[in-house]
VOVEX-599849 format. One record per residue: residue in one letter; z, y, x of N, C-alpha, C in turn. Coordinates in nm, 3 decimals, always signed. Example, Ala and Ser with C-alpha at 12.3 -4.5 7.8 and 13.67 -1.06 7.14 Angstrom:
REM VOVEX-599849
+---+---------+---------+---------+---------+---------+---------+---------+---------+---------+
: r :      nZ :      nY :      nX :     caZ :     caY :     caX :      cZ :      cY :      cX :
+---+---------+---------+---------+---------+---------+---------+---------+---------+---------+
: A :  +0.780 :  -0.569 :  +1.319 :  +0.780 :  -0.450 :  +1.230 :  +0.780 :  -0.330 :  +1.320 :
: S :  +0.708 :  -0.225 :  +1.285 :  +0.714 :  -0.106 :  +1.367 :  +0.787 :  +0.003 :  +1.290 :
+---+---------+---------+---------+---------+---------+---------+---------+---------+---------+
This chain:
REM VOVEX-599849
+---+---------+---------+---------+---------+---------+---------+---------+---------+---------+
: r :      nZ :      nY :      nX :     caZ :     caY :     caX :      cZ :      cY :      cX :
+---+---------+---------+---------+---------+---------+---------+---------+---------+---------+
: M :  +8.748 : +22.307 : -17.933 :  +8.622 : +22.335 : -17.997 :  +8.523 : +22.224 : -17.964 :
: S :  +8.451 : +22.181 : -18.064 :  +8.353 : +22.076 : -18.042 :  +8.215 : +22.138 : -18.022 :
: R :  +8.138 : +22.073 : -17.939 :  +8.004 : +22.121 : -17.912 :  +7.903 : +22.036 : -17.989 :
: G :  +7.784 : +22.083 : -18.003 :  +7.678 : +22.006 : -18.064 :  +7.668 : +22.029 : -18.214 :
: R :  +7.585 : +21.951 : -18.273 :  +7.561 : +21.962 : -18.416 :  +7.683 : +21.913 : -18.494 :
: P :  +7.720 : +21.981 : -18.600 :  +7.833 : +21.935 : -18.680 :  +7.797 : +21.806 : -18.755 :
: A :  +7.896 : +21.723 : -18.781 :  +7.875 : +21.595 : -18.847 :  +7.827 : +21.617 : -18.990 :
: Q :  +7.730 : +21.537 : -19.034 :  +7.675 : +21.550 : -19.169 :  +7.763 : +21.481 : -19.273 :
: G :  +7.840 : +21.391 : -19.232 :  +7.927 : +21.316 : -19.323 :  +7.967 : +21.188 : -19.254 :
: E :  +8.051 : +21.116 : -19.318 :  +8.100 : +20.993 : -19.258 :  +7.996 : +20.882 : -19.275 :
: L :  +7.970 : +20.808 : -19.167 :  +7.876 : +20.696 : -19.173 :  +7.943 : +20.575 : -19.238 :
: V :  +7.872 : +20.511 : -19.328 :  +7.925 : +20.395 : -19.397 :  +7.841 : +20.275 : -19.359 :
: A :  +7.904 : +20.174 : -19.300 :  +7.833 : +20.053 : -19.259 :  +7.814 : +19.962 : -19.380 :
: K :  +7.697 : +19.897 : -19.384 :  +7.671 : +19.803 : -19.494 :  +7.759 : +19.680 : -19.476 :
: R :  +7.819 : +19.634 : -19.584 :  +7.902 : +19.515 : -19.579 :  +7.832 : +19.394 : -19.642 :
: K :  +7.727 : +19.422 : -19.721 :  +7.659 : +19.315 : -19.792 :  +7.509 : +19.345 : -19.791 :
: Y :  +7.428 : +19.253 : -19.736 :  +7.284 : +19.275 : -19.729 :  +7.211 : +19.142 : -19.712 :
: T :  +7.080 : +19.143 : -19.731 :  +6.997 : +19.024 : -19.714 :  +6.881 : +19.056 : -19.622 :
: L :  +6.840 : +18.958 : -19.545 :  +6.721 : +18.969 : -19.461 :  +6.621 : +18.865 : -19.510 :
: E :  +6.499 : +18.910 : -19.539 :  +6.397 : +18.819 : -19.589 :  +6.288 : +18.802 : -19.485 :
: F :  +6.256 : +18.676 : -19.455 :  +6.148 : +18.641 : -19.365 :  +6.045 : +18.564 : -19.444 :
: E :  +5.931 : +18.529 : -19.381 :  +5.826 : +18.458 : -19.454 :  +5.867 : +18.317 : -19.494 :
: D :  +5.960 : +18.254 : -19.422 :  +5.998 : +18.117 : -19.454 :  +6.144 : +18.101 : -19.495 :
: S :  +6.223 : +18.208 : -19.494 :  +6.364 : +18.195 : -19.529 :  +6.424 : +18.329 : -19.571 :
: T :  +6.539 : +18.321 : -19.635 :  +6.617 : +18.439 : -19.672 :  +6.759 : +18.418 : -19.622 :
: W :  +6.814 : +18.520 : -19.554 :  +6.948 : +18.513 : -19.497 :  +7.037 : +18.611 : -19.572 :
: Y :  +7.151 : +18.562 : -19.623 :  +7.244 : +18.644 : -19.700 :  +7.369 : +18.671 : -19.615 :
: F :  +7.402 : +18.799 : -19.602 :  +7.518 : +18.840 : -19.524 :  +7.618 : +18.910 : -19.615 :
: D :  +7.745 : +18.879 : -19.598 :  +7.854 : +18.950 : -19.663 :  +7.970 : +18.950 : -19.565 :
: L :  +7.994 : +19.063 : -19.503 :  +8.094 : +19.071 : -19.397 :  +8.236 : +19.054 : -19.448 :
: D :  +8.257 : +19.070 : -19.578 :  +8.390 : +19.045 : -19.635 :  +8.416 : +18.895 : -19.651 :
: K :  +8.310 : +18.818 : -19.679 :  +8.322 : +18.673 : -19.693 :  +8.330 : +18.605 : -19.557 :
: F :  +8.231 : +18.637 : -19.471 :  +8.222 : +18.572 : -19.340 :  +8.170 : +18.675 : -19.241 :
: A :  +8.251 : +18.713 : -19.145 :  +8.217 : +18.823 : -19.056 :  +8.128 : +18.783 : -18.939 :
: N :  +8.113 : +18.651 : -18.913 :  +8.042 : +18.609 : -18.792 :  +7.893 : +18.584 : -18.812 :
: G :  +7.843 : +18.591 : -18.933 :  +7.702 : +18.565 : -18.955 :  +7.672 : +18.547 : -19.102 :
: P :  +7.556 : +18.488 : -19.132 :  +7.521 : +18.470 : -19.273 :  +7.606 : +18.361 : -19.338 :
: Y :  +7.636 : +18.380 : -19.466 :  +7.711 : +18.278 : -19.538 :  +7.618 : +18.183 : -19.611 :
: L :  +7.487 : +18.220 : -19.622 :  +7.390 : +18.134 : -19.689 :  +7.253 : +18.160 : -19.632 :
: V :  +7.178 : +18.053 : -19.605 :  +7.041 : +18.063 : -19.558 :  +6.955 : +17.973 : -19.646 :
: E :  +6.852 : +18.031 : -19.707 :  +6.761 : +17.953 : -19.790 :  +6.628 : +17.940 : -19.717 :
: H :  +6.584 : +17.815 : -19.698 :  +6.455 : +17.789 : -19.634 :  +6.353 : +17.754 : -19.740 :
: Y :  +6.229 : +17.796 : -19.718 :  +6.124 : +17.773 : -19.815 :  +6.020 : +17.673 : -19.767 :
: S :  +6.056 : +17.586 : -19.676 :  +5.961 : +17.489 : -19.622 :  +5.973 : +17.358 : -19.699 :
: P :  +5.869 : +17.316 : -19.772 :  +5.881 : +17.192 : -19.849 :  +5.894 : +17.068 : -19.762 :
: E :  +5.841 : +17.071 : -19.640 :  +5.855 : +16.957 : -19.549 :  +6.002 : +16.934 : -19.514 :
: H :  +6.073 : +17.041 : -19.486 :  +6.214 : +17.028 : -19.449 :  +6.300 : +16.997 : -19.570 :
: D :  +6.255 : +17.035 : -19.691 :  +6.330 : +17.000 : -19.812 :  +6.333 : +16.849 : -19.830 :
: K :  +6.220 : +16.782 : -19.804 :  +6.216 : +16.637 : -19.817 :  +6.312 : +16.572 : -19.718 :
: L :  +6.313 : +16.623 : -19.595 :  +6.403 : +16.570 : -19.493 :  +6.549 : +16.590 : -19.534 :
: E :  +6.578 : +16.706 : -19.589 :  +6.716 : +16.733 : -19.633 :  +6.758 : +16.642 : -19.748 :
: K :  +6.667 : +16.618 : -19.843 :  +6.698 : +16.529 : -19.955 :  +6.724 : +16.387 : -19.906 :
: L :  +6.643 : +16.341 : -19.811 :  +6.664 : +16.207 : -19.756 :  +6.798 : +16.198 : -19.685 :
: H :  +6.836 : +16.303 : -19.614 :  +6.964 : +16.305 : -19.544 :  +7.080 : +16.302 : -19.642 :
: I :  +7.070 : +16.379 : -19.750 :  +7.176 : +16.382 : -19.850 :  +7.191 : +16.245 : -19.916 :
: K :  +7.078 : +16.181 : -19.947 :  +7.083 : +16.048 : -20.009 :  +7.150 : +15.948 : -19.915 :
: W :  +7.114 : +15.953 : -19.788 :  +7.172 : +15.864 : -19.688 :  +7.323 : +15.885 : -19.679 :
: Q :  +7.367 : +16.011 : -19.675 :  +7.510 : +16.041 : -19.665 :  +7.585 : +15.998 : -19.790 :
: Q :  +7.524 : +16.012 : -19.908 :  +7.590 : +15.971 : -20.032 :  +7.606 : +15.820 : -20.037 :
: L :  +7.506 : +15.746 : -19.985 :  +7.518 : +15.601 : -19.984 :  +7.628 : +15.554 : -19.888 :
: E :  +7.651 : +15.630 : -19.783 :  +7.755 : +15.591 : -19.686 :  +7.896 : +15.624 : -19.735 :
: Q :  +7.908 : +15.711 : -19.836 :  +8.039 : +15.742 : -19.890 :  +8.092 : +15.620 : -19.965 :
: P :  +8.219 : +15.586 : -19.950 :  +8.272 : +15.469 : -20.020 :  +8.284 : +15.493 : -20.170 :
: E :  +8.266 : +15.386 : -20.245 :  +8.286 : +15.393 : -20.390 :  +8.426 : +15.343 : -20.422 :
: Y :  +8.485 : +15.398 : -20.528 :  +8.620 : +15.362 : -20.566 :  +8.623 : +15.306 : -20.708 :
: Q :  +8.714 : +15.212 : -20.731 :  +8.734 : +15.160 : -20.865 :  +8.823 : +15.255 : -20.943 :
: Q :  +8.844 : +15.226 : -21.071 :  +8.923 : +15.316 : -21.155 :  +9.069 : +15.324 : -21.111 :
: N :  +9.121 : +15.215 : -21.054 :  +9.260 : +15.217 : -21.012 :  +9.279 : +15.281 : -20.874 :
: G :  +9.171 : +15.327 : -20.812 :  +9.180 : +15.398 : -20.685 :  +9.150 : +15.315 : -20.563 :
: R :  +9.131 : +15.185 : -20.581 :  +9.101 : +15.099 : -20.466 :  +8.954 : +15.112 : -20.430 :
: K :  +8.926 : +15.096 : -20.303 :  +8.790 : +15.107 : -20.256 :  +8.712 : +14.981 : -20.292 :
: K :  +8.586 : +15.001 : -20.335 :  +8.501 : +14.886 : -20.367 :  +8.448 : +14.824 : -20.239 :
: R :  +8.414 : +14.696 : -20.248 :  +8.355 : +14.629 : -20.133 :  +8.213 : +14.678 : -20.109 :
: I :  +8.172 : +14.670 : -19.984 :  +8.034 : +14.703 : -19.950 :  +7.954 : +14.574 : -19.956 :
: T :  +7.859 : +14.567 : -20.048 :  +7.781 : +14.446 : -20.066 :  +7.660 : +14.445 : -19.974 :
: K :  +7.595 : +14.330 : -19.966 :  +7.475 : +14.319 : -19.882 :  +7.364 : +14.409 : -19.935 :
: D :  +7.354 : +14.419 : -20.068 :  +7.253 : +14.506 : -20.127 :  +7.278 : +14.652 : -20.088 :
: R :  +7.404 : +14.691 : -20.087 :  +7.439 : +14.828 : -20.049 :  +7.402 : +14.854 : -19.903 :
: V :  +7.429 : +14.757 : -19.816 :  +7.396 : +14.771 : -19.675 :  +7.245 : +14.783 : -19.658 :
: K :  +7.168 : +14.705 : -19.735 :  +7.022 : +14.713 : -19.729 :  +6.973 : +14.849 : -19.775 :
: E :  +7.033 : +14.904 : -19.881 :  +6.996 : +15.037 : -19.929 :  +7.024 : +15.143 : -19.822 :
: I :  +7.140 : +15.133 : -19.757 :  +7.176 : +15.228 : -19.652 :  +7.076 : +15.221 : -19.538 :
: E :  +7.043 : +15.099 : -19.495 :  +6.949 : +15.082 : -19.384 :  +6.810 : +15.134 : -19.421 :
: A :  +6.768 : +15.111 : -19.546 :  +6.636 : +15.158 : -19.590 :  +6.631 : +15.310 : -19.594 :
: S :  +6.737 : +15.373 : -19.646 :  +6.737 : +15.520 : -19.653 :  +6.747 : +15.580 : -19.513 :
: K :  +6.821 : +15.514 : -19.424 :  +6.831 : +15.560 : -19.286 :  +6.695 : +15.552 : -19.217 :
: A :  +6.623 : +15.442 : -19.240 :  +6.491 : +15.425 : -19.180 :  +6.393 : +15.530 : -19.233 :
: L :  +6.398 : +15.558 : -19.364 :  +6.311 : +15.661 : -19.422 :  +6.341 : +15.798 : -19.364 :
: Y :  +6.471 : +15.828 : -19.347 :  +6.509 : +15.957 : -19.290 :  +6.454 : +15.973 : -19.149 :
: W :  +6.476 : +15.873 : -19.064 :  +6.432 : +15.885 : -18.925 :  +6.280 : +15.885 : -18.913 :
: K :  +6.211 : +15.813 : -19.003 :  +6.065 : +15.814 : -19.003 :  +6.013 : +15.955 : -19.033 :
: E :  +6.072 : +16.019 : -19.134 :  +6.032 : +16.155 : -19.169 :  +6.071 : +16.253 : -19.059 :
: H :  +6.189 : +16.234 : -18.999 :  +6.234 : +16.323 : -18.892 :  +6.138 : +16.318 : -18.772 :
: Y :  +6.100 : +16.197 : -18.731 :  +6.010 : +16.184 : -18.617 :  +5.869 : +16.230 : -18.651 :
: R :  +5.832 : +16.230 : -18.779 :  +5.701 : +16.283 : -18.817 :  +5.701 : +16.435 : -18.801 :
: L :  +5.812 : +16.499 : -18.841 :  +5.821 : +16.645 : -18.831 :  +5.850 : +16.692 : -18.688 :
: F :  +5.931 : +16.616 : -18.616 :  +5.971 : +16.654 : -18.481 :  +5.938 : +16.540 : -18.384 :
: P :  +5.811 : +16.525 : -18.344 :  +5.774 : +16.412 : -18.258 :  +5.838 : +16.418 : -18.119 :
: E :  +5.880 : +16.535 : -18.077 :  +5.942 : +16.547 : -17.944 :  +6.081 : +16.484 : -17.940 :
: D :  +6.143 : +16.461 : -18.056 :  +6.275 : +16.399 : -18.061 :  +6.271 : +16.247 : -18.052 :
: K :  +6.153 : +16.189 : -18.063 :  +6.140 : +16.043 : -18.064 :  +6.189 : +15.987 : -17.931 :
: P :  +6.275 : +15.884 : -17.935 :  +6.327 : +15.829 : -17.810 :  +6.216 : +15.763 : -17.729 :
: K :  +6.228 : +15.776 : -17.599 :  +6.128 : +15.717 : -17.510 :  +6.151 : +15.568 : -17.501 :
: V :  +6.043 : +15.493 : -17.496 :  +6.051 : +15.348 : -17.485 :  +6.046 : +15.313 : -17.338 :
: R :  +6.151 : +15.248 : -17.290 :  +6.158 : +15.207 : -17.149 :  +6.110 : +15.063 : -17.140 :
: K :  +6.007 : +15.043 : -17.061 :  +5.953 : +14.908 : -17.045 :  +6.001 : +14.851 : -16.913 :
: K :  +6.015 : +14.719 : -16.912 :  +6.055 : +14.654 : -16.789 :  +5.938 : +14.655 : -16.691 :
: R :  +5.971 : +14.670 : -16.568 :  +5.869 : +14.672 : -16.466 :  +5.822 : +14.530 : -16.444 :
: G :  +5.693 : +14.513 : -16.434 :  +5.638 : +14.379 : -16.415 :  +5.678 : +14.320 : -16.281 :
: S :  +5.690 : +14.190 : -16.277 :  +5.729 : +14.124 : -16.151 :  +5.609 : +14.122 : -16.055 :
: R :  +5.638 : +14.138 : -15.931 :  +5.532 : +14.138 : -15.828 :  +5.521 : +14.000 : -15.767 :
: N :  +5.400 : +13.960 : -15.743 :  +5.376 : +13.833 : -15.674 :  +5.362 : +13.861 : -15.525 :
: S :  +5.452 : +13.809 : -15.446 :  +5.446 : +13.835 : -15.302 :  +5.404 : +13.715 : -15.227 :
+---+---------+---------+---------+---------+---------+---------+---------+---------+---------+
């Protein structure tokens, strides 16, 4: 014999749900991915610019291929484009996250004895 209140019915756990915050939306589907959200959308325009710069930088670093499947050469212009996009990315990153900026180590001045 069981004691206490009788069960009202079987509990059903949610398998698919979303959590909305002021700056992002998190999508969960436990059938797709059981360890956490499968998609997170951020609504910060500052971080969108940083993400676009990162994507552009990564696309420039991907090798280009000719029609016959051989890899194209990396030209000086291409290297300059990569360096420029890399510089823009890090400039924006350090503007948003100034604490990540590397510390500048200066040489200690010589002492006159």
